[in-house]
C-alpha positions as CSV (number, residue, x, y, z in Angstrom):
1,M,48.8,81.3,-40.4
2,A,51.9,82.4,-38.4
3,E,52.1,80.5,-34.9
4,G,51.4,82.9,-31.9
5,L,53.7,83.2,-28.9
6,R,51.1,81.5,-26.7
7,E,50.9,78.6,-29.4
8,R,54.8,78.2,-29.7
9,K,55.1,78.1,-25.9
10,K,52.7,75.5,-25.6
11,R,54.4,73.4,-28.4
12,Q,58.0,74.2,-26.9
13,T,56.7,73.1,-23.5
14,R,55.0,69.9,-24.8
15,Q,58.3,68.9,-26.8
16,Y,60.3,69.7,-23.8
17,I,58.2,67.5,-21.5
18,S,58.3,64.6,-24.4
19,D,62.0,64.8,-24.8
20,V,62.4,64.6,-21.0
21,A,60.0,61.6,-20.6
22,T,61.6,59.8,-23.7
23,G,65.2,60.1,-22.2
24,L,63.9,58.4,-19.0
25,F,62.0,55.7,-20.6
26,L,65.3,54.9,-22.9
27,E,67.4,54.9,-19.7
28,R,65.1,52.7,-17.5
29,G,62.4,51.4,-19.6
30,F,58.7,52.4,-19.9
31,E,57.2,50.5,-17.1
32,A,59.9,51.5,-14.6
33,V,59.0,55.4,-14.9
34,T,56.0,57.0,-13.4
35,V,54.3,60.3,-14.7
36,A,55.3,61.7,-11.5
37,E,59.0,61.4,-12.2
38,V,58.5,62.7,-15.6
39,A,56.8,65.5,-14.2
40,D,59.7,66.2,-11.6
41,A,62.2,65.7,-14.0
42,A,60.6,68.3,-16.3
43,N,60.0,70.6,-13.5
44,V,56.2,70.9,-14.2
45,S,53.3,69.5,-12.3
46,V,51.6,66.1,-13.0
47,N,48.5,67.9,-14.0
48,T,50.5,69.7,-16.5
49,V,51.6,66.6,-18.0
50,Y,48.4,65.1,-18.4
51,N,47.1,68.5,-19.9
52,Y,49.5,67.8,-22.8
53,F,49.6,63.9,-22.8
54,P,46.3,62.4,-21.8
55,A,48.1,58.9,-21.1
56,K,51.4,57.7,-20.2
57,E,51.9,56.1,-23.6
58,D,51.4,59.6,-25.4
59,L,54.7,60.8,-23.8
60,F,56.6,58.2,-25.6
61,L,54.5,57.9,-28.7
62,D,54.2,61.6,-29.2
63,R,54.3,61.7,-33.0
64,S,51.5,59.1,-33.5
65,K,49.2,61.8,-35.0
66,G,51.5,62.3,-38.1
67,V,51.6,58.3,-38.4
68,I,47.9,57.8,-38.5
69,D,47.2,60.2,-41.6
70,R,50.5,59.2,-43.3
71,L,48.9,56.9,-45.8
72,S,45.9,59.0,-46.5
73,R,48.2,62.0,-47.2
74,W,50.3,60.0,-49.7
75,V,47.1,58.5,-51.4
76,R,45.6,62.3,-51.5
77,G,48.7,63.3,-53.1
78,R,48.9,60.8,-55.8
79,R,50.0,62.1,-59.1
80,D,48.0,61.9,-62.3
81,G,47.4,58.4,-63.5
82,E,48.9,57.0,-60.2
83,S,46.8,54.5,-58.4
84,A,46.7,54.5,-54.4
85,A,48.9,51.4,-54.0
86,R,51.7,52.9,-56.4
87,A,51.5,56.1,-54.7
88,V,52.5,54.6,-51.4
89,L,55.0,52.4,-53.1
90,R,56.6,55.4,-54.4
91,E,56.6,57.1,-51.1
92,L,57.8,54.3,-49.3
93,R,60.8,53.8,-51.6
94,E,61.8,57.5,-51.4
95,E,61.7,57.3,-47.6
96,V,63.8,54.1,-47.5
97,E,66.1,55.2,-50.2
98,T,66.9,58.5,-48.7
99,V,67.5,56.6,-45.3
100,S,64.7,58.7,-43.5
101,P,64.5,58.7,-39.9
102,R,60.7,59.0,-40.5
103,V,60.6,55.3,-41.0
104,G,63.1,54.3,-38.5
105,L,66.4,54.6,-40.5
106,M,68.6,56.1,-38.0
107,D,71.3,55.6,-35.3
108,G,69.6,55.0,-31.8
109,Y,66.2,53.5,-33.3
110,A,67.0,50.1,-31.9
111,K,66.9,51.5,-28.4
112,F,63.7,53.0,-29.0
113,M,62.2,49.9,-30.7
114,R,63.3,47.9,-27.4
115,V,61.5,50.0,-25.2
116,I,58.5,49.2,-27.2
117,Q,59.4,45.4,-27.4
118,D,59.5,45.5,-23.6
119,S,56.4,47.2,-22.8
120,P,53.0,45.3,-23.0
121,A,51.4,48.8,-22.8
122,L,53.2,50.4,-25.6
123,R,53.0,47.2,-27.8
124,S,49.1,47.5,-27.0
125,R,49.1,51.3,-28.1
126,M,51.1,50.4,-31.2
127,W,48.4,47.9,-32.3
128,A,45.8,50.5,-31.6
129,I,47.4,53.0,-33.8
130,G,47.7,50.5,-36.7
131,Q,44.1,50.1,-36.5
132,E,43.7,53.9,-36.6
133,V,45.8,54.2,-39.7
134,L,43.6,51.4,-41.5
135,L,40.4,53.0,-40.7
136,N,41.7,56.3,-41.7
137,L,43.0,55.0,-45.0
138,E,39.7,53.2,-45.8
139,Q,37.8,56.6,-45.2
140,T,40.2,58.3,-47.5
141,L,39.6,55.8,-50.3
142,R,35.9,56.0,-49.9
143,E,36.0,59.6,-50.4
144,E,38.5,59.6,-53.4
145,T,36.5,56.8,-55.3
146,G,33.0,58.0,-54.2
147,S,32.3,54.3,-52.8
148,A,29.0,53.6,-51.1
149,D,29.0,52.9,-47.4
150,D,28.1,49.5,-47.9
151,D,31.0,48.6,-50.7
152,M,33.4,46.6,-49.1
153,T,36.1,47.3,-51.7
154,P,37.6,50.3,-49.9
155,A,38.0,48.3,-46.8
156,L,39.6,45.4,-48.9
157,M,42.1,47.6,-50.5
158,A,43.1,49.6,-47.3
159,G,44.1,46.3,-45.8
160,Q,46.3,45.6,-48.9
161,V,47.8,49.2,-49.0
162,N,48.3,49.0,-45.2
163,W,50.2,45.9,-45.4
164,L,52.9,47.4,-47.4
165,H,53.4,50.1,-45.1
166,G,53.1,47.9,-41.9
167,T,55.6,45.4,-43.2
168,V,58.2,47.8,-44.1
169,I,58.2,49.3,-41.0
170,A,58.2,46.1,-39.0
171,A,60.9,44.9,-41.2
172,I,63.0,48.0,-40.5
173,G,62.3,47.7,-36.7
174,Q,63.5,44.0,-36.8
175,R,66.5,44.7,-38.8
176,M,67.8,47.7,-36.6
177,L,67.0,45.6,-33.3
178,A,69.3,43.0,-34.9
179,G,72.1,45.5,-35.1
180,G,71.8,46.6,-38.7
181,K,73.1,50.0,-39.9
182,P,70.6,52.3,-41.4
183,S,72.2,52.3,-44.9
184,E,72.3,48.6,-44.9
185,V,68.8,48.2,-43.7
186,S,67.7,50.6,-46.5
187,R,69.3,48.3,-49.2
188,D,67.7,45.1,-47.7
189,V,64.2,46.9,-47.5
190,L,64.3,48.2,-51.1
191,L,64.7,44.7,-52.2
192,L,61.9,43.6,-49.9
193,L,59.6,46.5,-51.6
194,D,60.3,45.1,-54.9
195,E,59.2,41.5,-53.5
196,M,56.3,42.9,-52.1
197,E,55.0,44.8,-55.3
198,E,55.0,41.7,-57.3
199,L,52.8,40.1,-54.8
200,L,50.0,42.4,-55.3
201,S,47.4,41.9,-57.8
202,E,46.8,44.3,-60.8
203,K,43.2,44.9,-59.3
204,V,45.1,46.3,-56.2
205,L,47.9,48.1,-58.4
206,N,45.4,49.9,-60.3
207,Y,42.7,50.6,-57.8
208,A,41.7,54.5,-57.2
209,V,43.7,55.9,-60.3
210,R,43.6,59.6,-60.1
211,G,42.3,61.1,-63.5
212,P,43.6,64.4,-65.0
213,R,42.4,67.3,-63.0
């Protein structure tokens, strides 16, 4: 459906507030900036900020929703004959090979990561997001395989598949923080992905294979 004028205005306002907040956080650090200062810089009220962002951390990690269901989207979109793990490996390779900013392969990402590294609150939120990713993926694997609620296999497999994504994102962050260039980091992480795939068992690599539709 086409986006209405009101929805577009709300989306633009939300993005503007987030952009202003991100600029302040990158300049001064997350802990040093208050929500009131963000509101003042964006020329809105504090209540308006909280209407769009329930917590201060949401101002900086405003795209976390897309991250939380990323693995589930990849698994649901796997090809005929492709397993959950192989679909995630393929998608990760494509993101890394194309030097995609969606996985942090962009200039300026080190500065973004440094803000997170220096903030206990943001590190805590990142951990919570990681747990949501894991639970979301487990539920998706249950639905895709028709597993019973007391079957632990989807939870175990979700942990293995999530390990692929989490390790790649962490490796990119570490290498970018160390001063790596996106193209160089991309090459390093592609090699890492090959090593990680070799560590996975055949049971993991062949779990939740999509049959012909």
